C-alpha positions in Angstrom: 20.1 -20.5 12.2 16.8 -21.9 13.6 17.0 -25.0 11.4 19.5 -26.7 9.2 19.4 -25.8 5.6 16.8 -27.6 3.6 18.3 -30.4 1.4 18.5 -29.5 -2.4 17.8 -33.3 -3.4 15.6 -35.8 -1.6 17.0 -38.7 0.4 16.6 -42.2 -1.1 13.1 -43.5 -0.2 12.8 -46.5 2.3 12.1 -49.8 0.9 8.5 -49.7 1.8 8.1 -46.2 0.3 6.6 -43.0 1.8 4.3 -43.4 4.6 5.4 -47.0 5.1 6.1 -48.2 8.6 9.8 -47.8 8.1 9.4 -44.3 6.7 7.2 -43.3 9.7 10.0 -44.5 12.0 12.6 -42.5 10.4 11.6 -39.6 8.2 8.1 -39.4 9.9 9.8 -38.9 13.3 12.0 -36.2 11.8 9.0 -34.4 10.4 7.4 -34.3 13.9 10.5 -32.9 15.3 10.8 -30.3 12.6 7.1 -29.3 13.1 7.5 -29.3 17.0 10.7 -27.0 16.7 8.7 -24.6 14.3 5.8 -24.4 16.8 8.2 -23.8 19.8 10.1 -21.1 17.9 7.0 -19.4 16.8 5.6 -19.4 20.3 8.9 -17.9 21.6 8.9 -15.3 19.0 5.4 -14.3 19.7 6.1 -14.1 23.4 9.2 -12.1 22.9 7.4 -9.6 20.8 4.6 -9.2 23.1 7.0 -8.7 26.1 8.8 -6.1 24.0 5.5 -4.3 23.4 4.6 -4.2 27.0 7.9 -2.9 28.0 7.7 -0.1 25.4 4.2 0.8 26.7 5.3 0.8 30.4 8.5 2.6 29.7 6.9 5.4 27.7 3.5 5.4 29.4 1.8 5.8 26.0 -2.0 5.3 25.9 -2.9 7.6 23.0 -4.5 6.0 19.9 -1.7 6.8 17.4 1.0 5.5 19.8 -0.9 2.3 20.3 -1.3 2.0 16.5 2.4 2.5 16.0 3.3 -0.2 18.5 0.8 -2.5 16.9 2.2 -2.0 13.4 5.8 -2.6 14.6 5.1 -5.7 16.7 2.7 -7.2 14.0 5.3 -6.8 11.3 8.1 -8.3 13.4 5.9 -11.3 14.3 4.8 -11.9 10.7 8.3 -11.7 9.4 9.6 -14.1 11.8 6.8 -16.6 11.4 7.1 -16.5 7.6 10.8 -17.1 7.8 10.5 -20.0 10.3 7.6 -21.9 8.6 9.1 -21.3 5.1 12.3 -23.3 6.3 10.2 -25.9 8.1 8.0 -26.5 5.0 11.1 -27.0 2.9 12.6 -29.4 5.3 9.2 -31.4 5.5 9.1 -31.6 1.7 12.7 -32.8 1.5 11.8 -35.6 4.1 8.9 -36.5 1.9 11.4 -37.1 -1.0 10.2 -34.1 -3.0 12.9 -32.9 -5.2 13.4 -29.3 -4.1 15.8 -28.3 -6.9 13.2 -27.4 -9.4 11.1 -25.7 -6.9 14.0 -23.6 -5.5 15.1 -22.7 -9.1 11.5 -21.6 -10.0 11.4 -19.6 -6.8 14.6 -17.9 -7.7 13.4 -16.9 -11.1 10.1 -15.7 -9.7 12.1 -13.8 -6.9 14.2 -12.1 -9.6 11.1 -11.1 -11.7 9.3 -9.7 -8.6 12.4 -7.8 -7.6 12.2 -5.9 -10.9 8.4 -5.5 -10.9 7.8 -4.8 -7.3 10.9 -3.0 -6.2 9.1 0.3 -5.5 6.4 -1.7 -3.4 9.2 -3.2 -1.4 10.9 0.1 -1.0 7.6 1.7 0.2 7.2 -1.0 2.9 10.8 -0.9 4.1 10.8 3.1 4.3 7.3 2.9 6.0 8.4 0.5 8.6 11.4 2.6 9.6 9.2 5.7 9.6 6.9 4.1 12.1 9.6 2.4 14.1 11.7 5.7 14.4 8.5 7.7 15.0 9.5 10.3 12.5 6.0 11.6 12.1 2.5 10.4 13.1 -1.1 10.8 12.4 -2.0 14.4 13.3 1.4 15.9 12.8 1.8 19.0 10.5 4.5 18.3 8.0 6.1 19.5 4.8 7.0 16.6 2.5 9.5 16.8 -0.4 9.2 14.1 -3.1 10.5 13.7 -6.6 9.0 16.7 -8.6 7.8 19.0 -5.8 6.6 19.2 -2.3 3.4 19.7 -0.3 2.4 20.5 3.3 -0.5 19.7 5.5 -1.6 17.5 8.4 -1.0 13.8 8.3 -4.4 12.0 8.0 -3.2 8.4 7.5 0.1 6.5 7.8 0.6 2.9 6.8 3.6 0.8 5.8 2.9 1.6 2.2 1.8 5.2 1.9 1.3 8.4 3.8 -1.8 10.6 3.3 -1.6 14.4 4.0 -4.4 16.9 4.0 -3.4 20.4 2.7 -4.7 23.7 4.1 -6.9 24.0 1.0 -8.5 20.6 1.6 -6.4 18.7 -1.1 -5.6 15.2 0.0 -2.1 14.1 -1.0 -1.2 10.5 -1.0 2.5 9.4 -1.6 4.2 6.1 -1.4 6.8 6.1 1.5 9.6 5.2 -0.7 9.1 8.3 -2.9 9.7 10.6 0.2 12.9 12.4 0.1 12.7 14.9 3.0 10.2 15.6 5.8 9.9 18.8 7.8 7.8 18.0 11.0 6.2 21.1 12.5 4.5 19.4 15.3 7.5 18.3 17.6 9.0 20.3 20.4 8.8 24.0 21.1 9.7 27.0 19.1 10.0 30.8 19.7 7.5 33.5 18.4 7.7 37.3 18.6 4.5 39.3 18.6 4.2 43.0 17.9 1.0 44.9 19.0 0.2 48.6 18.5 -2.2 50.2 21.0 -3.1 53.9 21.7 -0.6 55.7 24.0 -2.0 56.6 27.5 0.5 58.5 29.6 4.3 58.5 29.4 6.3 55.8 27.8 7.4 54.7 31.2 3.6 54.3 32.1 3.1 52.2 29.1 6.2 50.0 30.0 4.7 49.4 33.5 1.3 48.5 31.9 3.1 46.0 29.6 4.9 44.5 32.6 1.7 44.1 34.4 0.0 42.6 31.4 2.7 40.0 31.0 2.6 39.1 34.7 -1.2 38.6 34.4 -0.7 36.5 31.3 1.9 34.2 32.9 -0.6 33.4 35.7 -3.6 33.0 33.5 -4.5 29.3 33.3 -5.7 29.5 29.6 -2.4 31.2 28.5 -0.3 28.9 30.6 -1.9 25.9 28.8 -1.4 27.6 25.4 2.4 28.7 25.9 5.4 26.6 26.7 7.1 29.5 28.4 6.9 33.3 28.9 5.8 35.7 27.6 8.6 38.1 28.2 9.0 41.7 27.1 11.4 42.7 24.3 10.5 46.5 24.3 8.1 49.2 23.7 8.5 52.2 21.6 6.4 55.1 20.2 4.9 54.9 16.7 2.6 57.3 14.7 2.6 59.9 17.4 -0.2 58.7 19.5 0.5 55.0 19.4 3.0 52.7 20.9 4.2 49.3 19.6 4.8 46.5 22.3 7.1 43.6 21.3 7.1 40.4 23.3 8.4 36.9 22.8 7.2 33.5 24.0 8.0 29.8 23.7 5.2 27.9 22.2 4.5 24.2 21.2 5.3 23.6 17.7 2.0 21.8 17.1 0.0 24.9 18.2 2.1 27.7 16.9 -0.5 29.5 14.9 -3.2 29.2 17.6 -0.7 30.4 20.3 0.4 33.5 18.3 -3.0 34.6 17.6 -4.1 34.1 21.2 -1.0 35.9 22.5 -1.6 38.9 20.1 -5.3 39.1 21.1 -4.7 38.9 24.8 -1.8 41.3 24.8 -3.8 43.8 22.9 -6.8 43.5 25.3 -4.6 44.0 28.5 -2.6 46.9 27.2 -5.9 48.6 26.3 -7.7 47.9 29.6 -5.2 47.6 32.3 -4.1 50.8 34.2 -0.5 51.7 34.3 -0.2 50.8 38.0 -1.4 47.3 37.4 -4.4 45.0 36.9 -5.9 45.9 40.3 -5.6 49.7 39.7 -2.8 50.1 42.3 
């Protein structure tokens, strides 16, 4: 404990009363010590939280806006919680030294606390869940998520995230706002990598073996293309090529993509593969 527990009943006042010389020499000194300790503990807490934030920033090398916002929310919440606890105890101890009867005050606070626990329990749950969502970095602004709540689910891009609520913009433009405490399940589609498979049908030119060589050359060119390398996390690689509809062939390839850019990557891979299979000669991109 940072301080001793506040006294439930006041100490007998000195003969001269509160603020008398005798009171200042006893209770007044103790009040100064209490306030000094509270100030010191507050300063230590602020310094510790600031050091923790610097270490997190240095360790993870995070400079993006949403990362800084997340760290700011976490550190400010921790700081405010510690300060409220420290100064609440300090104020109670000061009132006790001033011979204020704390029993009615504590009893009233208990009754109010019970009433608030019933009336604001959903709000408290929102803040607690929101704090752990931000602390554990479950999702952030800009992520594409699917959220399940009581009564249904919705999907879209996270537009705002606070301790109390999450705002998600759906594909049709609808803005969904939900208290964090009502969230049952979250599927984040913007983290890590995933695998895609793309099928492209092109006119057949030459034998099936010629088309296989054309596909190999097209994929080799795509793997060295700066634009495609930025778009894809790995590959692409050939799965196979087979004739369809007599005069056409269907090429099937796979690639590893960033989850946050899955749709764009799939469209780009299909477009570039179709273009190269149509224009590249069977011997290679250079015509050899």
